[in-house]
N, C-alpha and C positions, 0 to 999 in steps of 0.2 A: 262682836268684832272676830272672835275666835273661829265661830263658825264661817264667817267668810274666808278667811285665810284659808282655812281647811277646803272650802269649795273651790276657791282659786287654784290651790294647789292639785286639787283632783282634775281640774279643768286642764290645768298645764299637762298634768300626766295622761290625760285622755289623747290630747293634742299631739304630744310627742309621741305616744303610741300609734295614732292613726296615721302620722308621718312616717314612722319607722316601717309601717306595714305598705303604705301607698308609694313610697319614694323609692325608684331604682336606679342605680348608676350603670350606665352602658359607656365602655371603653371605646376609644377610637376605632380599634381595630374589631369591633364588635358590633353586631345587629341583635335587636331585643325582639322576641317574638312573642306575643301575649296570647294566652288561652284563657278564655272567659268562660266558665262553668264547662270546660274542656273542648270549646270550639276556638278555632283559630281565629284571630282578628287580622282583616286584611293589611291594615296599616303596620308597617314594619318600623319599630322604635329605633331612631337614629342615634349617635352618640351624644352624651350627656346625661342630665337627671330627667328622668320620666316618671310620670305618675299612672299608677293604677289603682283600680278599685280592691280594698282590702277584701281578703276572703273570697272574692268572686274572680280575682284576677290571678295568674301566675304567669311571670315572666321566664323565659328561657333565653339564655346569650349563646348567641351562635359566632365563633371567630371565622373572620374572612381573611386571615392570613393564609399564605402559602404554605402547604403542609408536605412534609419530605417523608417518604415511607421506603424502607429497604425491603426488597423481595429477597426471601431467604433463596439459597441455591437450590435449583430445580434439575432434576434429572430428565434430559430430553433425547430424543433420537432425530436425527436431521433426515433428509429427504434421501441422500445416500446412504442411508443405514449407519452412521456414526453417532456413538453414544456420547453426549457432553453433559457437562455441568454448568448451568448458566445461573447468574443472579442479576438483579437490575435494581434500579432506583426510581421511584414515580415521585412526580411533583404535581401537586394538586390544589386547588381551593374552591370555596363554596361560591356560588354565584346565585345562587337562589336559596336563601336559609330556611323559607317554609317548606320547599320540598324535602331538604336536605334532613329536616327533622320528621316530617309527617310521612314521606314516601319511603324511607329505609330506616332501618334499626341498626345504630353504630355503624354510621357510613364509612369511619376509617378502616373498620374490620372488613366491610364489605369492598372496598377499594383494593384491599391486599390480596382477597380472595380472587378477585376478578384477573387482577394484574398477574397472578400465580399461572391461574389457567390461560390468560392469553399468552404468556411467555411460553409455555409448553407448546401451544397450539402454533405460534408464530415461528417457532423455531423448528417443528416438526414439518413444517411446509416449504424451507430453506434448505439448501445445502450447505456443506461444510464453507467452501469458498465465499460464499457470501455470507455467513455469518462472522467469518474471520475478516473479510476484507472489504465488506459494505456495511458498516455498522450503521450508518445513516438511514440506509433503506429500511434496515430492520428496526430500528428506533422510531422511524415513522411509521410503520405498520402496527407496531406495537401501540403508539399512540393513538392510532384511529381504531384499533380493535378496543381498547380501553374505556377510549373516549365515548363510544357509542352507546352501550348501556348506562351510561352514568351521567350523561350532561343533561339531557332533557326529562328522564323520569326521576333523577336524583338530585339534580341542581348543583352539579358537580363538574368542574373545568378542568381537565387534564392538561396541564401545561406542557409537562416534558416527560418522557421515558428514556431511560439510558441503560443500555448492557454493561454492567460493569466489569464482569470477569467473566471467560470462558475458559474452563478446564477440560483439557483434552486427556486421553487415556496415555499412559507412556508409550504404548507401541505404535499409537498414532504420532506422537511427538518424533520418534525416531523416524518412522517413514516419512515425515514431512521434512526433516532434516537431511535425510538422504536426497528427497527430490529436490530440495532447495541447492543442495552442494554438486547435484547432477545437472542443474539449470545454470549455474555459475560457471561450470566447467564446459559446458556446450557454447555459452557466450564467449568465454575466453577464446575457443578454438574458433568460433566464427570470426572474430575480430582479428585474431592472429592470421588467419586465411585470407581475411579481406586486407590486411597489410602487405601480405605476401603479392597478392594479386596486383594490388596498387604500386607496390615498388616494381614487379616484374613490367608493369607496363611504363613506368618511368625510365626504367633500363632500356626498353625496347626503343622510347623516343630518343634517349641519349645515344644508342647505337646507331639509329639513323642519321641524326646529326653528325657525329664522329665520322661516320662513313662519308660525308659529303666532303670532310675536311680531313684528309690523310695525316696532315701534322698534328692534328688533335691527340693521336695516339701516343705521338712521342712526347707531349706535355702531359698526358696523363699518366705515362709511365715515369715520367721524371718527378710528378707530384706523389705519386706512390712510393718512389724511392726515397725522398724527403720525408713522408710520412713514417715510413719504417724506419728511419735513421733516428728519427725524433725520439723513439723510444729507448735509446742508447743500448742496443741489442748488440752483441759479440758476432753475430752472424747475419750477414746482409743478403738477401735473397734478390737476385737479378732475373727477371723474365726475358726471354728470349725475343728479340723483336720479330713481329711477323714479318715485316719489310724485308727483312733479312733473308727469310725463310721465301720469300717471293723472288729476291735477287736471285738465289741459287735455281729456282725453279726455272727461271728465264735463262740461265746460265748451262743448264744442264744440255740441252740439245747441241748447242755450239763445242760444247766440250767433247761429246761424243763422235762428231764429223771431225775432228781434227786428228782422231786417233791418239790422242795422249789418255794415258790410264786415269780414271775417275775412281772417286770413292764409291764403294758399293752402297747400294740404297736399298730399302726393301721394297719399294715400288719395282716392278718389272716392265714398266712401260717403257723407259728408255732403253733396255736390254731389247726388248722385242723391235724397237726401231732401228738398233744397230743392226740385227740379223737381217732385217728389210732392206737396209742401205747396201749391206755386204754383196746380197743378192743380185741387186741391180747392177752393180759393178761388175760383176761377173767373178768374183773372187773365188780361184780354183784351188784353194787351201783346204785341205784333206778336213773332214768333220767328223766327229766321232759317232759312230752308229749307236742305236740304240740296243743293239745286242751285247 
């Protein structure tokens, strides 16, 4: 009886030991790769409890989650000879766990090295304006450069690559600041000139419309007076009507013909007309000689 109990205990211990060596647990986000005597089995073990042959088999679990690695700052020179310091971030995941284990040693470190080299290469082929203003293009080119040597031979998929920060030298920052200020000043002057041009065209149209209607000048004059008086000023400036000047211009020839004294004017046209009229009438009054 005692020997049977001891034999049963030994059998139980052996079974437990064999199960502990044979049963492996694979998580949902993992895949199991079994090596039998050093050779990879073609069947990839799915999530759940998996049985392997003790001593002969060895299982390696590979995570299928997306992994994020940060690329440390890299010094690079752009195509237009500007020194930059650029860092980036890379998102990748394993799509073929067998290749990720067999074809490359320590694939996270390998992806990091490829990302650093590709970052310097892509920045060197682009100019400063592209790096600063067209990040999507730079990110897409980085993704294609990193994805080429890693997808098929290593079984990795580069999902996304993004440039995080671009550090410029202080001298370049000051130059870009002056350039941006000059550009804003140029735009302001162009906008002001365009406004003046449009205003001049509107004023010309208004002048032609008011010229067709002489009474519009008086209405505009009265409106200007009302606008000035609304400011509560102590001095009111009254512009001289243009119609009154035209009235005196029309009256000037008649006044000169009647012989009555007229006001002196800076224009010598009426005086010349008076001399010509006196000569025609045979005026015998003595004239001052030029001596």
